[in-house]
N, C-alpha and C positions, 0 to 999 in steps of 0.2 A: 609292724615290726619292719623293719631297712634290713635288705638282704645281706650287706655287710656282717650285720648280728642275725645271720640266718641260724646258725650252732649253740646261739646263746637261749636260755630256759625262755618260753613266750610268759610275761604278767598275764595274770587271771583278767576277764573280762569280766564287769560287774554291770549284769542286765538289772534296773530297774521294774518291779511288777507293772505289768502294763506295754513295756518296750521292748523292744527284738533288737538284733543283731544280724549284721548280714556280711559273712566273714568268707576267707578264700582256704583252704587248704591246698595245701604243695607239699612235694616233702622236701627237704629242705637238699638232697642227693639232687634233685633240677634243676637247681640255681646254680647258676658258675658266672665268673667274669668273663667278658671278652675284651679284648684288648685292640687295640688298633685306630682308625683313623673314626670307624663308626662304632666304636666299639661299648662298653658298659655293662651293668646286670642285664642278665638274658635267664628266662625261665625255660625251660624244655617244659611239652605238655605233659600232663599228670599222667597218662597212661603212654607207653613210648614202648612201640613193637612198628615190626616193619609188615606193612601191607603192599603187596603188588596191586596197585591201582589197574592195574590191565588184568589181573586174576585173582580178581576178590575173591570170588566163591571160594578158592581153593584155599588161597593165603591165611582166610579168616578163621579155618575150621580151628584149629589148636586152643582158640581165644574164646569161639563159641562154650558157656555153660562154665565159664571160671568168674570167681567171684574176688570180689576186694571189699575189706571189712574196715571201718571205721571206728576206733575207739572213743566215746565222744564223754570225759568225763563233767559232771555236774554238780556243785556243791551247792546245796540250800540247807539256810540254818545248821550249819557244821556236821551234815549228814554228805557222805557225799556216793551218788547213781552213778553208776559206770552205765552209759548204755553202747551198745555195740548196733553199727547201722551198715548192713549187708546191702550190696550192690551186685547183681547178679547181669555177667552179658550175653543179652539174648542175641544182638546181630551189630556189624560193623558196617558202617558206611562210609565210603569215601565221598569226600564234598572237596570240591577247589574252591581256594582262596578269590 
């Protein structure tokens, strides 16, 4: 999907038997356009929160134990099954690029 169409409905992905699909999950609120000489479409990280790299052990505490849920509907032979995947934040590790 093109970023410019980020607020439009995404067409269904058809996956034949024995095939697989690799895709990206990204909230549309995290997609934005930056103008200027080096502008263009950008995407923020999936999780955007502020961690003090010098004091990680204290600033990560409010996020530990929180969960993120993703609803994944699958239609097989006109029967819709909704799967919910839940991810729990056990730890936060700060890395440098």
